[in-house]
Backbone as JSON Lines, residues from 0, in Angstrom:
{"i":0,"aa":"M","n":[-15.05,0.45,2.1],"ca":[-16.43,0.27,2.8],"c":[-16.15,0.52,4.31]}
{"i":1,"aa":"G","n":[-14.96,0.16,4.9],"ca":[-14.69,0.36,6.28],"c":[-13.2,0.35,6.52]}
{"i":2,"aa":"T","n":[-12.98,0.71,7.55],"ca":[-11.26,0.83,8.05],"c":[-11.31,0.9,9.51]}
{"i":3,"aa":"D","n":[-10.04,0.4,9.79],"ca":[-9.57,0.63,11.21],"c":[-8.15,0.94,11.32]}
{"i":4,"aa":"L","n":[-7.4,0.72,12.35],"ca":[-6.11,1.18,12.3],"c":[-5.08,0.28,11.45]}
{"i":5,"aa":"H","n":[-5.56,-1.15,11.31],"ca":[-4.65,-2.12,10.45],"c":[-5.46,-2.77,9.43]}
{"i":6,"aa":"C","n":[-6.56,-2.27,8.87],"ca":[-7.3,-3.04,7.91],"c":[-8.31,-2.08,7.25]}
{"i":7,"aa":"V","n":[-8.43,-2.42,5.89],"ca":[-9.42,-1.91,4.93],"c":[-10.29,-2.84,4.42]}
{"i":8,"aa":"V","n":[-11.59,-2.48,4.26],"ca":[-12.4,-3.43,3.43],"c":[-12.87,-2.73,2.27]}
{"i":9,"aa":"I","n":[-12.75,-3.34,1.09],"ca":[-13.19,-2.66,-0.26],"c":[-14.32,-3.59,-0.93]}
{"i":10,"aa":"R","n":[-15.03,-3.06,-1.79],"ca":[-15.91,-3.67,-2.37],"c":[-15.87,-3.51,-3.83]}
{"i":11,"aa":"D","n":[-16.15,-4.61,-4.55],"ca":[-15.85,-4.68,-6.11],"c":[-17.34,-5.16,-6.64]}
{"i":12,"aa":"D","n":[-17.82,-4.08,-7.3],"ca":[-19.22,-4.46,-7.95],"c":[-19.08,-4.77,-9.4]}
{"i":13,"aa":"S","n":[-17.89,-5.18,-10.0],"ca":[-17.63,-5.51,-11.17],"c":[-18.23,-7.09,-11.2]}
{"i":14,"aa":"K","n":[-18.74,-7.45,-12.62],"ca":[-19.46,-8.72,-12.78],"c":[-18.11,-9.66,-12.87]}
{"i":15,"aa":"P","n":[-18.3,-10.86,-12.59],"ca":[-17.32,-11.87,-12.46],"c":[-17.24,-12.37,-13.84]}
{"i":16,"aa":"A","n":[-16.0,-12.92,-14.25],"ca":[-15.77,-13.38,-15.59],"c":[-16.7,-14.7,-15.6]}
{"i":17,"aa":"P","n":[-17.08,-14.96,-16.83],"ca":[-17.98,-16.01,-16.99],"c":[-17.61,-17.35,-16.32]}
{"i":18,"aa":"D","n":[-16.32,-17.61,-16.52],"ca":[-15.84,-19.19,-16.0],"c":[-15.76,-18.96,-14.59]}
{"i":19,"aa":"M","n":[-15.93,-17.91,-13.74],"ca":[-15.55,-17.72,-12.4],"c":[-17.23,-17.57,-11.71]}
{"i":20,"aa":"A","n":[-18.21,-17.71,-12.5],"ca":[-19.61,-17.52,-11.97],"c":[-20.05,-18.6,-11.1]}
{"i":21,"aa":"M","n":[-19.59,-19.77,-11.33],"ca":[-20.06,-20.72,-10.41],"c":[-19.36,-20.64,-9.01]}
{"i":22,"aa":"F","n":[-18.44,-19.71,-8.66],"ca":[-17.97,-19.71,-7.43],"c":[-18.6,-18.66,-6.37]}
{"i":23,"aa":"E","n":[-19.7,-18.23,-6.63],"ca":[-20.5,-17.24,-5.61],"c":[-19.43,-16.33,-4.9]}
{"i":24,"aa":"L","n":[-18.46,-15.66,-5.39],"ca":[-17.65,-14.91,-4.84],"c":[-18.08,-13.64,-4.03]}
{"i":25,"aa":"S","n":[-17.58,-13.3,-2.85],"ca":[-17.95,-12.26,-2.19],"c":[-17.63,-10.99,-3.02]}
{"i":26,"aa":"T","n":[-18.34,-9.68,-2.81],"ca":[-17.77,-8.44,-3.48],"c":[-16.96,-7.74,-2.6]}
{"i":27,"aa":"F","n":[-16.61,-8.35,-1.45],"ca":[-15.94,-7.6,-0.35],"c":[-14.48,-8.42,-0.26]}
{"i":28,"aa":"T","n":[-13.39,-7.56,0.03],"ca":[-12.08,-7.94,0.16],"c":[-11.43,-7.36,1.26]}
{"i":29,"aa":"E","n":[-10.98,-7.87,2.19],"ca":[-10.37,-7.33,3.41],"c":[-8.85,-7.51,3.34]}
{"i":30,"aa":"I","n":[-8.25,-6.32,3.33],"ca":[-6.83,-6.05,3.48],"c":[-6.29,-5.82,4.82]}
{"i":31,"aa":"Q","n":[-5.6,-6.45,5.11],"ca":[-4.67,-6.44,6.67],"c":[-3.37,-5.9,6.35]}
{"i":32,"aa":"F","n":[-3.02,-4.85,6.89],"ca":[-1.8,-4.13,6.94],"c":[-1.03,-4.46,8.09]}
{"i":33,"aa":"D","n":[0.34,-5.22,7.82],"ca":[1.19,-5.25,8.94],"c":[2.21,-4.18,9.19]}
{"i":34,"aa":"S","n":[2.36,-3.43,8.16],"ca":[3.57,-2.21,8.21],"c":[3.17,-1.35,7.11]}
{"i":35,"aa":"P","n":[3.64,-0.22,7.07],"ca":[3.43,0.61,5.78],"c":[4.18,0.08,4.47]}
{"i":36,"aa":"D","n":[4.88,-1.0,4.65],"ca":[5.35,-1.73,3.49],"c":[4.97,-3.03,3.24]}
{"i":37,"aa":"S","n":[3.97,-3.61,3.99],"ca":[3.45,-4.95,3.79],"c":[1.92,-5.03,4.18]}
{"i":38,"aa":"Y","n":[1.41,-5.96,3.45],"ca":[-0.11,-6.26,3.88],"c":[-0.45,-7.72,3.24]}
{"i":39,"aa":"W","n":[-1.54,-8.27,3.76],"ca":[-1.78,-9.57,3.41],"c":[-3.58,-9.49,3.01]}
{"i":40,"aa":"I","n":[-3.95,-10.61,2.19],"ca":[-5.21,-10.82,1.83],"c":[-5.63,-12.42,2.15]}
{"i":41,"aa":"I","n":[-6.77,-12.85,2.41],"ca":[-7.2,-14.26,2.15],"c":[-7.93,-14.37,0.74]}
{"i":42,"aa":"T","n":[-7.25,-15.08,-0.1],"ca":[-8.0,-15.08,-1.31],"c":[-9.57,-15.74,-1.2]}
{"i":43,"aa":"A","n":[-10.31,-15.4,-2.23],"ca":[-11.65,-15.85,-2.09],"c":[-11.8,-17.43,-2.69]}
{"i":44,"aa":"I","n":[-10.9,-17.75,-3.54],"ca":[-10.94,-19.05,-3.93],"c":[-9.83,-19.82,-3.28]}
{"i":45,"aa":"G","n":[-10.29,-20.61,-2.42],"ca":[-9.12,-21.75,-1.9],"c":[-8.81,-21.21,-0.25]}
{"i":46,"aa":"G","n":[-9.08,-19.95,-0.15],"ca":[-8.82,-19.4,1.34],"c":[-7.33,-19.35,1.43]}
{"i":47,"aa":"F","n":[-6.52,-19.11,0.62],"ca":[-4.96,-18.9,0.53],"c":[-4.66,-17.52,1.14]}
{"i":48,"aa":"T","n":[-3.56,-17.33,1.99],"ca":[-3.31,-16.12,2.4],"c":[-2.14,-15.7,1.5]}
{"i":49,"aa":"E","n":[-2.45,-14.56,0.97],"ca":[-1.24,-13.81,-0.1],"c":[-0.74,-12.82,0.75]}
{"i":50,"aa":"Y","n":[0.77,-12.78,0.87],"ca":[1.51,-11.76,1.42],"c":[1.97,-10.79,0.47]}
{"i":51,"aa":"F","n":[2.11,-9.52,0.84],"ca":[2.88,-8.55,-0.29],"c":[3.81,-7.6,0.68]}
{"i":52,"aa":"R","n":[4.81,-7.34,0.08],"ca":[5.86,-6.88,0.59],"c":[6.59,-5.8,-0.38]}
{"i":53,"aa":"R","n":[6.74,-4.6,0.01],"ca":[7.34,-3.53,-0.74],"c":[8.88,-3.92,-0.77]}
{"i":54,"aa":"V","n":[9.5,-3.94,-1.83],"ca":[11.02,-4.2,-1.82],"c":[11.91,-3.1,-2.58]}
{"i":55,"aa":"P","n":[12.98,-2.77,-2.02],"ca":[13.56,-1.6,-2.55],"c":[14.04,-1.84,-3.88]}
{"i":56,"aa":"V","n":[14.13,-0.86,-4.73],"ca":[14.29,-0.79,-6.22],"c":[15.9,-0.66,-6.12]}
{"i":57,"aa":"T","n":[16.31,-1.79,-6.93],"ca":[17.97,-1.7,-7.13],"c":[18.46,-1.98,-8.5]}
{"i":58,"aa":"G","n":[19.61,-1.31,-8.79],"ca":[20.25,-1.58,-10.25],"c":[19.56,-0.64,-11.11]}
{"i":59,"aa":"I","n":[18.98,0.37,-10.78],"ca":[18.37,1.31,-11.76],"c":[19.48,2.57,-11.83]}
């Protein structure tokens, strides 16, 4: 839906699971990129920040 140098906003139009309907969740998610190998989001439920980082594959 929108982008800038460090962020992308996506929209999810799927129906929420029946047990999640009480939560009036936003259909938009903002993803903040820290580097080419990491990003973070703030969760819709609870407002927690989740961090993701690419790790090298080893032992294959």
